[in-house]
N, C-alpha and C positions, 0 to 999 in steps of 0.2 A: 960502769954507769951507762955506757952505751948499750951494753947488753941488756940491762934492765929496761932501758927505754924501748929497745927493740921488742922485748917481751911484752912490755906494756902495750906497745903499738899492736903487737900480734893479738893480744887479748882483746884490744879494742876492735881489731878487725874481725875477730871471732864473734865478739858481742854484736858488732854491727851486722855481720853476716847472719848471725842468728836472728837479729831483729828484722833484717830484710826478709829472711825466710818466713818469719811469723807474719810480717806484713803481707807477704805474698799469699800465705795460707789464708789469712783473714780476707784478703781481697778475693781469693777464689771462693771462699765460703759465702761472702756477700754476693759475689756474682751468681753462685749457684742458687742462693735464696731468691735473688731477684729473678733468676730464670724460672724458679718454681712459682714465684708470685705471678710472673707473666703468663705462665702456662695455666694457672688457676684462673687468671683474669680472662684469658682467651677462652677457656672452657665455659665460663659463665657467659661470655659474650656470644659464643656459638650455640649455646643451648637455647632452643626455641621456647618461646613463652607458651606455657600450658594453658589450654582452655579451662573454663570454670569448673566443669564436672571433674576433669582430670586433676585439677589442682586440689579439689576437695578429696579425691581419692588418695592423692599423694600425702596430703597433710593429715588425713583421717579426721578432719574437723568438719562439722555440719554447722551451717549458718542458722541464725534465728528463723529465717524463712523456711529452711528445711524442717525445723522442729514443728513449725506451724503446719506445714503441709502434711507431716506425718500424723499430727494430732487430729487434723480434720479429714484426712484421707488415709486411714489405716490400711496396711497391707497393699498399698498401691491401687486401691479401687478408684474407678473413674468417678468424676463428679456427676451428680444428677442434673439432667437438662430439663428444659421446658417440655420436651417431648416425653420424657419419663413421667413427669407430673401429669400430663394429659392422659397417658396410657394407664397409669395407676388409678386416676379418677374414673376413667371409663370402666376399668375392671371392678372398681368399688361399686359403681352404679349397677353394673350387670349382676354382681353378687347380691345387692340389695333387692333388685327386681326378682331374681330367682327365689330368694327367701320369702318375699312377699307373695309371689305366685304360689309357692308351695304351701304357705299358710292359708291362702284363700282356697286352694284345692282341698286341703284337709277339712276346712270349715264346710265346704260344699258337700264333701263326702259324709261328714258327721250329720249335716242337715238332712241329707237323703236317708241316712240310717235312722235318725230320730223319727222322721215322718213315717217310714215303713214300719218301725216298731210300734208307733202309736196306733196305726190302723190295724195292725195285727192284734194288739191288745183289745181294741174296741170290738173287733170281730169275735174274739174269744168270749167277750162279755155279752154281746147282743145275739149272736148266732150260736146254735148248738153245733157241736162237732159232727154229730150224726144227722144226716138228712132225713126228713120225714117225707112220706109219700104225698105227692100232689095229685089230686083227681083231675084227669084229663077229660074234659067234657066237650072238646071241640077238636076238629081235625087239624086246625092250625095251632093247637096248643103244643107247647114244647114238651118233648119227652126228656126231661132233664131233672136235676136234683132240686128239691124244694127244701130250704132250710127252715128249721123252727126259729122264728124271729120273735124277739122279745122287745116290743115297742117301749114298754115302761123302762126297761134297762137303758134303752137309747136316750130317753128323756132324762134319766138320772145323770147321764154324762153331760147332756146339753139340752136345755129346755127348748132350743130353737130347732131341734131335730124334727124332720118331717117324714123320714123313711130311710130305706136301704135299697141301693141300686145293685143289681147283678147283671153283668154282661159276660156270660161264660166264654164267648169266643175270644175275648181279650183279657180274661182273668181279672175282671173288675168286680170287687165286692166292697162297696164303700157306703158310708152313711151320707145322707143328704140333709142340708140345713137350709133355712130361709131366714135371713137376718133383716136388719133395718136399712141396709145399703148394699151396694154391690162391690164394696171395697174390703171390708173386714176379713171375709173368708178367703181373700186372695193371699193373705199372709198369716193366717191362723188355722191350725188343725181343728178338727171337730171338738176336741177337748179344750179349745181356746188357748193353746200354746202357740207362741210365735214360731212360724216355720214356713219356709218357701213352698212347701208342698200344698199348703192351703187346704181347702175343703171343697167338695162338690156342693154347689148351692144353687137354689132356684132364684131367679130374678125377684128382687124384693118388691117390685111394682105389680107383680101378678097376684090377683086375689083368688082365694080358694085353695092355695097350696097345691098338693098333688091331685086335687079334684078339679082343677081348672081345665077349661077346654084346650088351652095351649100351655104346656109346662116347658119352660126354658131352663136348662141346667148347665151351669158353667163349671169348667175345671181346667187345671193346668196341663199343658203338654210337657211333662217332665222329661229331662234328658236321661234319667235312669229308667225310663219306661213305665213309671207309675202314674197314677191318677188317670187322666184322659189321653195319655200319650199313644195308646193303642188304637185310638179312633182313626188314625191315618191309614191303618191297614184296610179300612173299608173303601178307600179310594181305588183299590185294586178289585175289579169285578170278580176275579176268580176266588178271592177271599170271601166276598159276600155270598157267592154261589155255593160255598162249602156247606154241607148240611148242618143246620142248627146255628150257623153264624148270623142268621138274619133276625134272631130273637133276643130280647132282653126283658128284665123283670124289675118291677118296683114293689117292695114290701112296705106296707104301712099299716099301723094298728093291727088288725086281725085278718088281713087279707093280702094276697099277692096278685098283681096285675101283669098281664103278658102283653108285649108289644112286638109288632113286626116292622122292620126297617123298610121304608119305601123310597127314601131319597138320600143321596150322599153327594156332597159338592163342596167347593171352596167359595166362601163369601167374603165380601168386604166387611170391615168392622161395623159399619153402619149400613143396614139394608132392610128390605121388607121381611127378611127372615125373622127379625126380632119384633114382630107384631104380636100383641097379646090382648087378653081381655075382650074376646069377640062377643058381640051382642047376640049372635044367633048361630045355629048350626050351619045355615047356608053360608054365612060369612066364613066360618071355619073351613068348610069344604072347598070354597073358592080358594082360600089361602092354601090348603093342602094340595089342590090341583096345580097351583103356581109353583109350589115348592118341588113337586114331583117333576115338573118340567125343567127345573134347574139341575136335576140329578146328572152326575157324570156318566151314568149308564142307566139303562132301563131295568128296573127291578121287577117289573111285571106285577106289582102289588096294586090291587084295586082300592082306591081311597074315596070312592064316590059316596060311600055312606059312613065315613069316619065320624066318630063322636068325640075323639080326643087325639091330639098330637103331642108327642114329647120330642123336644129338640135338645141335642147335645151340642155344645159349642166349645171349641178349644182353639188356641192360637196355632198357626203354622209354625214351622221351625224358626223362621226369621221374625215372627211376630207381626208381620204386616197384614195378614189376612186371617180368616177363621175357617177351620174345618168343621163342617156341619153334617151331622148324622140325625135323621128324623125317623121316628116310628109312629105307627098308628095303633090305637088300642085294639086288642084282640079279645081278651076275656079277663074276668076277675074270678078268683077262687078263694075260699076261706082258708085260713091257716089252721092246722090242727093244734089243739092245746097240748 
């Protein structure tokens, strides 16, 4: 019995020892787990807080604000500022001005071309291509071409036509009209089409047409050199002194009249230059003497016995004054049929 008890006690001691060992193992495990938990806690405590961009990178998540920024500013482009708006506005205005200027230049060019083509067509209708001989009966008469002029053909184009002007020195061969005012032919060609080149025209207030004692003919100083633009060359004495440059011709009906330039100058828009309808030859000659005194240089032409004066008037380049070229009648010759 004692032996059994001893065994029993031994078994109890073994069980108890085993239990103690298990308890110790469990305690060690718990201690180890607590240690691990403490280490994890320490790592979390020691880890610095990440800033917002880094946090987004770590998490791989984009906020709603990021989505909005990406939708309104794709590919990271910067936002437009007020300076950008002003710059783009200025660029737009500059482009519009350029386009408008180009449009206007094209229209001006087309206007010039239309005017030039119109007068070429009229010349082909009114003047023959082959010149006919002109009888020279005076020493002052020009040794130049005389065209066969068809006055009826001119009137068929425009009933207000009064003749044809030729100034060989500046390559002028143009029809002349006389209307009912001094405005219409500033903006209409001889065939009555609207064009900036206008028409050479006699002052409507002058009676007698090309037979008047003082004929005043107006024309534009065109920038392309057409119409009366060449008159400014006469302001240079050497140009006038070139042989043949001092003469011009007026064709009308069945005759051609020759004139010699005696005065060249610049006048104000309103001056004694524009005096017309003289009542006597003496009054005309007094006028011619005054105009010769205005000349920019001495032409040496005697006008004491003049019977007719023809005045050409055109604007200066800035339009503030008038270039005046005046000629005195030399002779009249019939045109051959």
